[in-house]
C-alpha positions as CSV (number, residue, x, y, z in Angstrom):
1,X,0.0,0.0,0.0
2,X,1.2,3.5,-0.7
3,X,0.7,6.4,1.7
4,X,-2.5,8.4,1.2
5,X,-0.8,11.3,2.8
6,X,1.8,11.3,0.0
7,X,-1.0,11.1,-2.6
8,X,-2.8,14.1,-1.0
9,X,0.4,16.1,-0.9
10,X,0.9,15.5,-4.7
11,X,-2.6,16.8,-5.3
12,X,-1.8,19.8,-3.2
13,X,1.4,20.6,-5.0
14,X,0.3,20.0,-8.6
15,X,-3.4,20.8,-8.4
16,X,-3.4,23.6,-11.1
17,X,-1.7,21.5,-13.8
18,X,-3.8,22.4,-16.8
19,X,-3.4,19.7,-19.5
20,X,-5.1,17.2,-17.2
21,X,-6.0,18.0,-13.5
22,X,-3.9,16.2,-10.9
23,X,-6.5,14.6,-8.6
24,X,-6.5,12.1,-5.8
25,X,-8.0,9.5,-8.1
26,X,-5.5,10.2,-11.0
27,X,-2.5,10.1,-8.6
28,X,-3.6,6.7,-7.2
29,X,-4.2,5.4,-10.7
30,X,-0.7,6.5,-11.7
31,X,0.9,4.8,-8.7
32,X,-1.0,1.6,-9.2
33,X,0.7,1.1,-12.6
34,X,3.9,0.4,-10.8
35,X,4.7,-2.9,-9.1
36,X,4.7,-2.7,-5.3
37,X,8.5,-2.8,-5.2
38,X,8.8,0.2,-7.5
39,X,6.3,2.6,-5.9
40,X,8.8,4.0,-3.4
41,X,11.0,4.9,-6.3
42,X,8.1,6.5,-8.2
43,X,7.1,8.6,-5.2
44,X,10.8,9.6,-4.6
45,X,10.9,10.8,-8.2
46,X,7.6,12.7,-7.8
47,X,9.1,14.4,-4.7
48,X,12.0,15.7,-6.9
49,X,9.6,17.5,-9.3
50,X,10.3,21.3,-9.5
51,X,6.8,22.6,-10.0
52,X,6.1,26.1,-11.2
53,X,2.5,27.1,-10.5
54,X,0.8,29.9,-12.3
55,X,1.4,32.3,-9.5
56,X,5.1,31.3,-9.1
57,X,5.7,31.6,-12.8
58,X,4.3,35.1,-12.9
59,X,6.2,36.2,-9.8
60,X,9.5,34.9,-11.3
61,X,8.9,36.7,-14.6
62,X,8.1,40.0,-12.9
63,X,11.1,39.8,-10.5
64,X,13.6,38.9,-13.2
65,X,12.3,41.5,-15.5
66,X,12.6,44.1,-12.8
67,X,16.2,43.1,-12.3
68,X,16.9,43.3,-16.0
69,X,15.2,46.7,-16.4
70,X,17.2,48.1,-13.5
71,X,20.4,47.0,-15.2
72,X,19.3,48.4,-18.6
73,X,18.4,51.7,-17.0
74,X,21.9,52.0,-15.5
75,X,23.3,51.3,-19.0
76,X,21.3,54.1,-20.4
77,X,18.7,52.0,-22.2
78,X,15.2,53.4,-21.6
79,X,12.0,51.2,-21.8
80,X,11.1,52.6,-25.2
81,X,14.3,50.9,-26.6
82,X,13.5,47.5,-25.0
83,X,12.0,45.1,-27.5
84,X,10.3,42.0,-26.0
85,X,10.3,39.2,-28.5
86,X,8.0,36.1,-28.4
87,X,9.6,33.0,-30.0
88,X,7.8,30.0,-31.5
89,X,4.2,30.0,-32.8
90,X,1.4,32.3,-31.8
91,X,-0.5,30.8,-28.8
92,X,2.7,29.0,-27.7
93,X,4.0,29.2,-24.2
94,X,6.3,32.0,-25.2
95,X,3.4,34.2,-26.3
96,X,1.5,33.4,-23.1
97,X,4.5,34.2,-20.9
98,X,5.0,37.5,-22.7
99,X,1.3,38.4,-22.3
100,X,1.5,37.6,-18.6
101,X,4.6,39.7,-18.1
102,X,3.3,42.6,-20.2
103,X,0.1,42.9,-18.1
104,X,1.7,42.1,-14.7
105,X,4.6,44.5,-15.2
106,X,2.7,47.2,-17.1
107,X,5.2,47.1,-20.0
108,X,2.9,48.9,-22.5
109,X,2.5,51.8,-20.1
110,X,6.3,52.1,-19.9
111,X,6.6,52.3,-23.6
112,X,8.3,49.0,-24.3
113,X,8.0,47.4,-27.7
114,X,6.7,43.9,-28.6
115,X,7.6,41.7,-31.6
116,X,7.2,38.2,-33.0
117,X,10.5,36.5,-33.8
118,X,9.1,35.4,-37.2
119,X,8.0,38.9,-38.2
120,X,11.0,39.6,-40.4
121,X,9.8,42.9,-41.8
122,X,8.5,44.2,-38.5
123,X,11.8,43.4,-36.7
124,X,13.8,45.0,-39.5
125,X,11.7,48.2,-39.5
126,X,11.6,48.6,-35.7
127,X,15.2,47.9,-35.0
128,X,16.3,50.2,-37.8
129,X,14.1,52.9,-36.3
130,X,15.5,52.5,-32.8
131,X,19.1,52.0,-33.9
132,X,20.2,50.5,-30.5
133,X,18.7,49.0,-27.4
134,X,17.9,45.5,-26.0
135,X,16.1,42.5,-27.3
136,X,14.5,40.4,-24.6
137,X,13.3,37.0,-25.6
138,X,10.6,35.5,-23.3
139,X,9.8,31.9,-22.9
140,X,8.6,29.5,-20.1
141,X,11.3,26.8,-20.1
142,X,14.5,26.2,-22.1
143,X,15.9,22.7,-22.0
144,X,18.6,21.9,-24.6
145,X,18.3,25.3,-26.2
146,X,17.8,23.9,-29.7
147,X,14.3,25.2,-30.3
148,X,15.0,28.6,-28.8
149,X,18.3,29.1,-30.6
150,X,16.7,28.1,-34.0
151,X,14.0,30.8,-33.5
152,X,16.5,33.4,-32.3
153,X,19.0,32.7,-35.1
154,X,16.3,33.3,-37.7
155,X,15.1,36.5,-35.9
156,X,18.5,38.1,-35.5
157,X,19.2,38.1,-39.2
158,X,16.6,40.8,-39.5
159,X,17.9,43.0,-36.7
160,X,19.5,46.3,-37.7
161,X,21.6,48.3,-35.3
162,X,23.3,47.5,-32.0
163,X,21.2,45.5,-29.6
164,X,22.2,43.5,-26.5
165,X,20.2,40.2,-26.1
166,X,18.7,38.6,-23.1
167,X,16.5,35.6,-22.4
168,X,13.8,36.0,-19.7
169,X,12.6,32.6,-18.5
170,X,11.3,31.0,-15.3
171,X,13.6,28.0,-15.6
172,X,16.5,27.0,-17.9
173,X,18.7,23.9,-18.1
174,X,22.4,24.3,-17.7
175,X,22.9,22.8,-21.3
176,X,21.0,25.8,-22.7
177,X,23.1,28.3,-20.8
178,X,26.1,27.1,-22.8
179,X,24.2,27.3,-26.1
180,X,22.9,30.8,-25.7
181,X,26.2,31.9,-24.2
182,X,27.9,31.1,-27.6
183,X,25.5,33.7,-29.1
184,X,26.2,36.3,-26.5
185,X,22.8,36.0,-24.9
186,X,22.5,36.3,-21.1
187,X,19.7,34.5,-19.3
188,X,17.6,36.1,-16.5
189,X,16.0,33.0,-15.0
190,X,14.4,32.2,-11.6
191,X,15.8,28.7,-11.6
192,X,18.9,27.1,-13.2
193,X,18.1,23.4,-13.7
194,X,21.4,21.6,-13.1
195,X,22.1,18.0,-14.2
196,X,22.8,17.1,-10.6
197,X,19.2,17.8,-9.5
198,X,17.7,15.4,-12.1
199,X,17.6,12.0,-10.4
200,X,17.7,9.9,-13.6
201,X,20.4,11.9,-15.3
202,X,23.9,10.4,-15.7
203,X,25.4,13.2,-13.7
204,X,23.1,12.8,-10.7
205,X,23.6,10.8,-7.5
206,X,20.3,11.7,-5.8
207,X,19.1,8.1,-6.1
208,X,21.0,4.9,-5.2
209,X,22.2,3.0,-8.2
210,X,19.5,0.2,-8.1
211,X,16.6,2.6,-7.8
212,X,18.0,4.9,-10.5
213,X,18.6,2.0,-12.9
214,X,15.1,0.5,-12.3
215,X,13.4,3.9,-13.0
216,X,15.4,4.3,-16.1
217,X,14.4,0.8,-17.3
218,X,10.7,1.6,-16.7
219,X,11.2,4.8,-18.7
220,X,12.8,2.9,-21.6
221,X,9.9,0.4,-21.5
222,X,7.3,3.2,-21.9
223,X,9.2,5.1,-24.6
224,X,12.3,3.5,-26.1
225,X,13.3,6.6,-28.0
226,X,12.3,9.3,-25.4
227,X,12.5,7.4,-22.1
228,X,14.5,10.2,-20.5
229,X,13.0,12.9,-22.6
230,X,14.4,15.0,-25.5
231,X,18.2,14.5,-25.7
232,X,18.0,12.5,-22.5
233,X,17.7,15.7,-20.5
234,X,15.8,13.8,-17.7
235,X,14.5,17.2,-16.6
236,X,12.3,17.6,-13.5
237,X,10.8,21.0,-14.1
238,X,7.0,21.0,-14.7
239,X,5.1,24.2,-15.4
240,X,1.4,24.6,-14.8
241,X,0.7,25.1,-18.5
242,X,2.5,22.0,-19.8
243,X,5.4,19.7,-19.1
244,X,8.5,20.2,-21.2
245,X,9.5,17.4,-23.6
246,X,12.6,16.6,-21.5
247,X,10.9,14.9,-18.6
248,X,11.2,11.1,-18.0
249,X,8.5,8.9,-19.6
250,X,7.2,7.6,-16.2
251,X,6.1,11.1,-15.5
252,X,4.9,12.0,-19.0
253,X,3.3,8.7,-19.9
254,X,2.6,7.2,-23.4
255,X,1.1,8.9,-26.4
256,X,-2.7,9.0,-25.8
257,X,-1.8,7.8,-22.3
258,X,-2.0,4.1,-23.2
259,X,-0.7,1.8,-22.1
260,X,0.9,4.0,-19.5
261,X,-0.8,7.0,-17.9
262,X,1.5,9.8,-16.8
263,X,1.2,12.3,-14.0
264,X,2.1,15.2,-16.3
265,X,1.1,14.4,-19.9
266,X,1.8,17.1,-22.4
267,X,-1.2,18.4,-24.2
268,X,-0.1,16.5,-27.3
269,X,0.0,13.3,-25.3
270,X,-3.7,13.3,-24.4
271,X,-6.2,11.4,-26.5
272,X,-8.3,13.5,-28.8
273,X,-11.6,14.7,-27.3
274,X,-14.7,13.2,-28.9
């Protein structure tokens, strides 16, 4: 038997997860998929989740943005020369994060500018008009850095003038810090997700060897290609809007949630509604 207290605590922590609500019933169902001998490991993995609720996400964005704006002010860059850039598709997490920040921090009132990274003509026209300033890319989570860097590399080809570049994000993996650093981009993040704090990552010693190996085996059984997530990040950050694609399969579950139901399925993992 597993502890009902532990189940209740999970519901308390992850209650506002949007793709599929985390309830008492769903948490028990998730645990029952494991053999009795593996449930302690599954619960230990759950305890290591770094969960960013909606309120926490907003707080981090506002706090990090305040720190960045203070720095830019000291450097002589006024708000009207700060361009906030959403990356990826409209309606993506980046766009949602930028909207949250814009409203919570009153960025429009301050005279800040807003652009879509794919708006080549708009970026060219605005940066040519400003001549100098700062580009602030906004996202919710950056894992390997691949997706972000692809979007940024396309956008920057349309930038005219002298602009320092920053990434504003609630959480970022250490792998991405290296990738964006090569491009001269500095991250303002509320949380740096190290390899050491990911129990199933090669670089972590949080679990004993047997428990770690067993959890990794279960992940591979659920998803042979993505058992430890994209590029084997084995990341443990989950945001209220969605789980990044770098989390272990025992947490994410199978496509359509069959045969294995995850605690934190991505929206694309859920079966289509009828």
